[in-house]
N, C-alpha and C positions, 0 to 999 in steps of 0.2 A: 680541708678538715680531716683530721685523723680519726680513724675508727678506733673506738676503745678496745683495749687488748682482749677483754672478755668476748666481745662480739667478733673480733678477728679470729680468736681461737674457735669459736662456735662455727664460723664460716668455714674454716679448714676442716673441722670435724664433719660438718654437713656435706662438704665436698667429697670426703672419703666414703661416707656411708650412702651417699645418693646414687652411687653406681648400682645398677639394678641387681646384679648378682649378690653384691654385699648386702644390699637392702633385704633381699629374699632370705639370705642366711640369718640376718639379725631378727627378722620377723619370725622365722622358723624357730629360732632359739627362744624368742620371747613367748611363743605359743607353747613351747614344751614346758614340762614341769621338771626342771632340773637340767642336767647336762645331757648332751647327745653325743654318741660316738660318730666318728667320721663315716663309718659304713651306714649308720642310721640316717645321717644327713644326706648321703648319696641316695638312699631309698626315698626320702621325703622330697628331694629336689632332683627328680630324674631328668629334667631338661638341662641340667648343668653337668657337663662332662667332668670326670674325676680330676683331671689335671687342672681344669678351670676352678673347680671347687677348692682344691688344694692351694692354688695361687691366691685366691681371694681370702681364704682363711688365714693365710700367711700375712697378708696385708692387714687384716683385722687384728691379728695377734700383735704385729709390730706396732700398731697404733693404739694398743691397749683397749680394743673394743670387745675382745673375747678372751676368756681364760681358757687355757689348754692344760688339761691334767692328763699326764701319761701314766698308764698302769704298768708298773714294772714287772709284776708277776702275772703271767697270763698263759693261757693255752692257745694254740694256733687258731682255734675257732672263735676265740673271744676278741672283742674290740680292744684296742690298746690306747687309743687317744680319744679323749672326751672334751667337748667344747661347751662352754656356757657363757652367758653375757657377763661382762665386767660391770662394776659399779658405774664406770664412765658411760657405758652404753645405756644402762638403765636410766641414769640421770638425763642423758640426751634424748632418749626415747620418751621419757616423762615430760621433758620440756616441749616435745612435739605433740604431746597428748596421746601417745600410743600406749603407754602403760595403763592408762585409764580404761582401755578396752581390752586389757590382757585376758580377762575372763572370756570375752567373746572370741578372741584368738584361740584360746585353749579349747573352747567348745568346738570350733571349726577344726582344730588340729585333731581332736579325738574322733571326729567324724571321718577324717581322712585316713586314720590308722585302723 
């Protein structure tokens, strides 16, 4: 029996986001109100080494789970790259029931910062 294409796509998407580091990144972005800079993500996820964070953000970008906005005009002390959830992520996290608890995530997020 063949798996319907929609379910097969969802299986592949779940496989990508189920890796624990990527899942932490997505939940951190879900809890934030807007986009986060790379340096802010590093601060909020101190257990993840910088090179590992960069690697997993790259995978999430390549698979359209996060948006990456680069700031062209900046001072050395300012963040240059900002990340936010894509519509694809929001839809998938919604299917999993996680966007329904977004306010709770945001409250926890505010307590951490």
